[in-house]
C-alpha positions as CSV (number, residue, x, y, z in Angstrom):
1,X,43.6,36.0,12.2
2,X,44.0,33.9,15.3
3,X,42.5,36.7,17.4
4,X,39.5,37.0,15.1
5,X,38.9,33.3,15.3
6,X,39.0,33.4,19.1
7,X,36.6,36.4,19.1
8,X,34.2,34.5,16.9
9,X,34.3,31.5,19.2
10,X,33.8,33.7,22.3
11,X,30.7,35.5,20.7
12,X,29.3,32.1,19.7
13,X,29.8,30.8,23.2
14,X,28.0,33.8,24.7
15,X,25.1,33.4,22.3
16,X,24.8,29.7,23.1
17,X,24.9,30.4,26.8
18,X,22.1,33.0,26.4
19,X,20.0,30.5,24.5
20,X,20.6,27.8,27.1
21,X,19.7,30.2,30.0
22,X,16.5,31.3,28.2
23,X,15.6,27.7,27.5
24,X,16.0,26.9,31.2
25,X,13.9,29.8,32.4
26,X,11.0,29.5,29.8
27,X,9.0,26.3,29.6
28,X,8.4,25.4,25.9
29,X,4.8,25.1,24.7
30,X,4.7,21.6,23.0
31,X,0.9,21.4,22.7
32,X,-1.6,24.1,21.9
33,X,-5.2,23.1,22.7
34,X,-7.8,23.3,20.0
35,X,-11.0,21.7,18.8
36,X,-10.9,18.1,17.6
37,X,-11.2,17.4,13.9
38,X,-12.4,14.3,12.1
39,X,-9.8,11.7,11.1
40,X,-11.1,9.6,8.2
41,X,-9.5,6.5,6.7
42,X,-10.9,4.4,3.8
43,X,-9.4,2.5,0.9
44,X,-12.0,1.3,-1.6
45,X,-11.2,-1.7,-3.8
46,X,-13.1,-1.8,-7.1
47,X,-13.2,-5.6,-6.8
48,X,-15.3,-5.4,-3.6
49,X,-19.0,-4.6,-3.2
50,X,-18.9,-4.0,0.6
51,X,-16.7,-1.1,1.7
52,X,-15.7,0.4,5.1
53,X,-14.7,3.7,6.5
54,X,-13.0,4.4,9.9
55,X,-13.9,7.8,11.3
56,X,-12.4,9.0,14.5
57,X,-11.2,12.3,15.9
58,X,-7.9,14.0,17.0
59,X,-7.4,14.2,20.7
60,X,-5.2,16.4,22.9
61,X,-2.1,15.8,24.9
62,X,-3.4,16.8,28.3
63,X,-2.3,13.3,29.5
64,X,-0.4,10.4,28.1
65,X,-1.7,9.8,24.5
66,X,-1.4,6.0,24.9
67,X,-3.9,6.3,27.8
68,X,-6.2,8.6,25.8
69,X,-6.1,6.3,22.8
70,X,-7.7,3.5,24.9
71,X,-10.6,5.6,26.0
72,X,-13.6,5.3,23.7
73,X,-14.8,8.9,24.0
74,X,-11.3,10.2,23.3
75,X,-11.1,8.9,19.7
76,X,-14.8,9.0,18.5
77,X,-17.3,11.8,18.1
78,X,-20.6,11.4,20.0
79,X,-22.5,13.3,17.3
80,X,-21.4,12.7,13.8
81,X,-23.0,12.1,10.4
82,X,-21.1,10.2,7.7
83,X,-22.2,10.3,4.1
84,X,-21.0,8.6,0.9
85,X,-22.1,9.8,-2.5
86,X,-21.4,8.5,-6.0
87,X,-21.4,10.8,-9.1
88,X,-21.4,10.1,-12.8
89,X,-18.5,11.1,-15.0
90,X,-19.9,14.5,-15.6
91,X,-20.9,15.2,-12.0
92,X,-24.4,15.9,-13.1
93,X,-26.1,13.2,-11.0
94,X,-25.4,12.2,-7.5
95,X,-26.4,8.9,-5.8
96,X,-26.4,9.0,-2.0
97,X,-25.7,5.6,-0.5
98,X,-26.9,4.1,2.7
99,X,-24.1,4.2,5.3
100,X,-24.5,1.9,8.4
101,X,-22.5,2.1,11.6
102,X,-21.1,-1.3,12.6
103,X,-19.2,-2.2,15.7
104,X,-19.1,-6.0,15.6
105,X,-15.9,-6.4,13.4
106,X,-13.0,-7.8,15.4
107,X,-9.9,-5.6,15.9
108,X,-6.4,-6.7,16.7
109,X,-5.0,-5.6,20.1
110,X,-3.2,-2.2,19.9
111,X,-3.0,1.3,21.2
112,X,-6.5,2.4,20.2
113,X,-9.6,1.4,22.1
114,X,-9.6,-2.4,22.1
115,X,-11.5,-4.6,21.4
116,X,-14.3,-2.2,20.4
117,X,-14.1,-0.2,17.2
118,X,-16.6,1.7,15.1
119,X,-16.7,1.4,11.3
120,X,-19.0,2.8,8.7
121,X,-20.2,0.4,6.0
122,X,-21.7,1.0,2.6
123,X,-22.5,-1.3,-0.4
124,X,-21.6,-0.4,-4.0
125,X,-20.6,-2.5,-7.1
126,X,-18.0,-0.7,-9.2
127,X,-18.6,-3.3,-12.0
128,X,-15.0,-4.5,-12.1
129,X,-13.3,-5.3,-14.5
130,X,-15.0,-2.4,-16.3
131,X,-13.6,1.1,-15.6
132,X,-15.6,3.3,-13.2
133,X,-15.4,6.9,-14.4
134,X,-17.4,8.6,-11.7
135,X,-16.4,10.1,-8.3
136,X,-16.7,8.9,-4.7
137,X,-17.4,11.7,-2.2
138,X,-17.1,11.1,1.5
139,X,-18.2,13.6,4.1
140,X,-18.2,13.7,7.9
141,X,-20.4,16.3,9.6
142,X,-19.9,17.3,13.2
143,X,-21.9,20.1,14.9
144,X,-20.0,23.4,15.1
145,X,-17.2,22.1,12.8
146,X,-16.5,22.6,9.1
147,X,-17.6,19.6,7.1
148,X,-14.7,17.2,6.5
149,X,-14.7,16.0,2.9
150,X,-12.7,13.9,0.4
151,X,-13.4,13.2,-3.3
152,X,-11.6,10.5,-5.2
153,X,-11.7,8.6,-8.5
154,X,-11.5,4.8,-8.7
155,X,-8.5,3.2,-10.3
156,X,-8.8,0.0,-12.4
157,X,-6.4,-2.5,-13.8
158,X,-7.7,-5.4,-15.9
159,X,-6.5,-7.8,-18.6
160,X,-6.7,-5.0,-21.3
161,X,-4.1,-3.0,-19.3
162,X,-1.4,-5.5,-20.3
163,X,0.7,-5.7,-23.4
164,X,2.9,-8.5,-21.9
165,X,1.8,-11.1,-21.0
166,X,-0.5,-11.1,-23.9
167,X,-4.2,-12.0,-23.6
168,X,-4.6,-15.8,-23.0
169,X,-0.8,-16.3,-23.1
170,X,0.2,-19.7,-21.8
171,X,4.0,-19.9,-22.1
172,X,6.8,-17.7,-20.8
173,X,10.2,-17.4,-22.4
174,X,13.4,-16.8,-20.4
175,X,17.0,-17.1,-21.5
176,X,20.3,-15.4,-20.7
177,X,19.7,-13.0,-23.7
178,X,15.9,-12.6,-23.4
179,X,14.5,-11.4,-20.0
180,X,11.0,-12.1,-18.8
181,X,9.0,-8.8,-19.1
182,X,5.8,-7.6,-17.7
183,X,4.3,-4.5,-19.4
184,X,1.1,-2.8,-18.2
185,X,-0.7,0.5,-18.2
186,X,-0.2,1.2,-14.5
187,X,-1.6,3.5,-11.8
188,X,0.3,5.9,-9.5
189,X,1.3,3.1,-7.0
190,X,2.0,-0.4,-8.2
191,X,3.1,-3.5,-6.4
192,X,3.9,-6.4,-8.8
193,X,4.6,-10.0,-7.7
194,X,5.7,-12.7,-10.2
195,X,5.6,-16.1,-8.6
196,X,7.2,-19.3,-9.9
197,X,6.0,-22.7,-8.6
198,X,8.3,-25.6,-7.9
199,X,6.8,-29.0,-7.0
200,X,9.1,-31.1,-4.8
201,X,8.7,-34.9,-4.8
202,X,9.4,-36.2,-1.3
203,X,8.8,-39.9,-2.1
204,X,6.7,-41.7,0.5
205,X,6.0,-38.3,2.1
206,X,4.2,-37.0,-0.9
207,X,4.7,-33.7,-2.6
208,X,4.9,-30.1,-1.6
209,X,4.8,-26.8,-3.5
210,X,7.5,-24.2,-3.1
211,X,6.9,-20.6,-4.5
212,X,9.7,-18.2,-5.6
213,X,8.6,-14.6,-5.5
214,X,10.2,-11.8,-7.5
215,X,8.6,-8.5,-6.4
216,X,8.8,-4.8,-7.1
217,X,7.0,-1.8,-5.8
218,X,7.1,1.5,-7.7
219,X,5.3,4.8,-7.5
220,X,5.3,8.2,-9.2
221,X,3.8,11.5,-8.4
222,X,1.7,12.0,-11.5
223,X,-2.1,11.3,-10.9
224,X,-2.3,9.9,-14.5
225,X,-1.7,6.3,-15.5
226,X,1.4,5.4,-17.5
227,X,3.1,2.4,-18.9
228,X,5.1,0.4,-16.3
229,X,7.6,-2.5,-16.7
230,X,9.1,-5.3,-14.6
231,X,12.1,-7.0,-16.2
232,X,13.4,-10.3,-14.7
233,X,16.8,-11.3,-16.2
234,X,18.0,-14.9,-16.3
235,X,20.7,-14.5,-13.7
236,X,18.3,-12.8,-11.3
237,X,15.9,-15.7,-11.6
238,X,18.6,-18.3,-10.9
239,X,19.8,-16.3,-7.9
240,X,16.3,-16.0,-6.4
241,X,15.5,-19.6,-6.9
242,X,18.6,-20.7,-5.1
243,X,18.0,-18.2,-2.3
244,X,14.3,-19.0,-1.7
245,X,14.4,-22.8,-2.3
246,X,18.0,-24.0,-2.0
247,X,19.2,-27.6,-1.5
248,X,17.2,-30.1,0.4
249,X,18.5,-33.7,0.6
250,X,15.0,-35.1,1.4
251,X,13.8,-34.0,-2.1
252,X,13.9,-36.8,-4.7
253,X,13.2,-34.6,-7.7
254,X,11.6,-31.2,-8.5
255,X,9.2,-30.3,-11.2
256,X,8.6,-26.9,-12.7
257,X,5.1,-25.6,-12.0
258,X,2.9,-22.7,-12.9
259,X,3.8,-19.0,-13.2
260,X,1.6,-16.1,-12.2
261,X,1.7,-12.3,-12.2
262,X,-0.2,-10.4,-9.6
263,X,-0.4,-6.6,-9.4
264,X,-1.9,-4.3,-6.8
265,X,-2.5,-0.8,-8.0
266,X,-3.3,2.4,-6.0
267,X,-4.3,5.9,-6.9
268,X,-2.4,9.2,-6.6
269,X,-3.5,9.6,-3.0
270,X,-2.1,6.2,-2.0
271,X,1.1,6.9,-3.8
272,X,1.6,10.2,-1.9
273,X,0.6,8.6,1.4
274,X,3.1,5.7,1.0
275,X,5.9,8.3,0.3
276,X,5.3,9.8,3.8
277,X,4.6,6.4,5.4
278,X,8.0,5.2,4.2
279,X,9.7,8.2,5.9
280,X,9.8,10.9,3.3
281,X,9.2,14.2,5.1
282,X,10.7,17.6,5.6
283,X,9.5,17.9,9.2
284,X,7.3,20.9,8.3
285,X,4.4,18.7,7.4
286,X,2.5,16.2,9.5
287,X,2.2,13.7,6.7
288,X,0.0,13.3,3.6
289,X,-3.8,13.9,4.0
290,X,-6.4,14.4,1.3
291,X,-9.2,15.2,3.8
292,X,-10.5,18.8,3.6
293,X,-11.1,20.2,7.1
294,X,-9.8,17.0,8.6
295,X,-7.0,14.5,8.5
296,X,-6.5,11.0,7.1
297,X,-6.7,9.2,3.8
298,X,-9.4,8.2,1.4
299,X,-8.0,6.3,-1.6
300,X,-8.8,3.6,-4.2
301,X,-7.0,0.4,-5.1
302,X,-7.3,-2.3,-7.6
303,X,-5.7,-5.7,-8.3
304,X,-5.4,-8.5,-10.9
305,X,-3.9,-12.0,-11.0
306,X,-2.8,-13.6,-14.3
307,X,-2.1,-17.3,-13.6
308,X,-1.7,-20.7,-15.1
309,X,1.3,-19.8,-17.3
310,X,4.3,-22.1,-17.7
311,X,7.8,-22.0,-19.1
312,X,8.0,-22.9,-22.8
313,X,9.8,-26.0,-23.9
314,X,13.1,-24.2,-24.8
315,X,13.3,-22.5,-21.4
316,X,12.5,-25.8,-19.6
317,X,15.3,-27.6,-21.3
318,X,17.7,-24.7,-20.6
319,X,16.8,-24.7,-16.8
320,X,17.2,-28.5,-16.7
321,X,20.7,-28.2,-18.0
322,X,21.7,-25.3,-15.8
323,X,24.6,-26.3,-13.6
324,X,23.6,-23.9,-10.8
325,X,20.2,-25.6,-10.4
326,X,21.5,-29.2,-10.2
327,X,21.1,-29.1,-6.4
328,X,17.3,-28.8,-7.0
329,X,17.2,-32.1,-9.0
330,X,15.0,-30.6,-11.7
331,X,13.2,-33.0,-14.0
332,X,10.7,-32.9,-16.8
């Protein structure tokens, strides 16, 4: 048995040595040259009426990519036609929109051609908060290349998407036995932010507002909406208040302010893209792209804010008597 183990180690050593010698004698081919393809990025918000696309191109590794990225001609096509079309729900009519090239929008300093950048702008009103049932089709045409294309639907979240808080709800109830719940008919990607306002009285120095955030981001792979929930239990709320505000001796007293619920929603494409952006990959795929004959992401997003809610009288009395919150000097 010992001899067999030694033989196995010897064979493994020989194979490893062969691989190492081969690796030393043969230069690996890291980059294979090929034609550039369009790279398209655009996220359309149904709340906006002016929308933008960024259209560039892939570039080779003949020299340092960080140097190439700063060369205008390396990241943009000289001859390209960008089109945006809107269809009705049945794809029987198509409206072709006017797309304008703009280059006067500032860009933060970074690896890619700074300060100049080229964007494509189009105007369209998706009639938010109504739901838009048509399609948005983006194409980029470059001579001698296949047409790069993306087709998406627009997502929508409005007040009718919620079962809790109810329509025109003014008061929120939170106790150790009854959590605060947010229920909504959500999209594939959801980012929810519940904010609680605390108003600190600083005496002769006036007042200041402090905000406590309780946030959650969730996504799922289905392209179809489904009911989502955020649950905030009493102990979690107390913990976050103490962590985010804490004790301040300069505060004379603190008043409970307004509560709001904000939600950002994204479509299936954004959900998939965020999975890879956050590090999900099997190293056999270069990341998520929904561009046919190209790379990049065209997606849709939506948002809503429900504000001007307050804790109900029972909850306010409970919080005023909470020993853990005495350091905040809560008052009616």
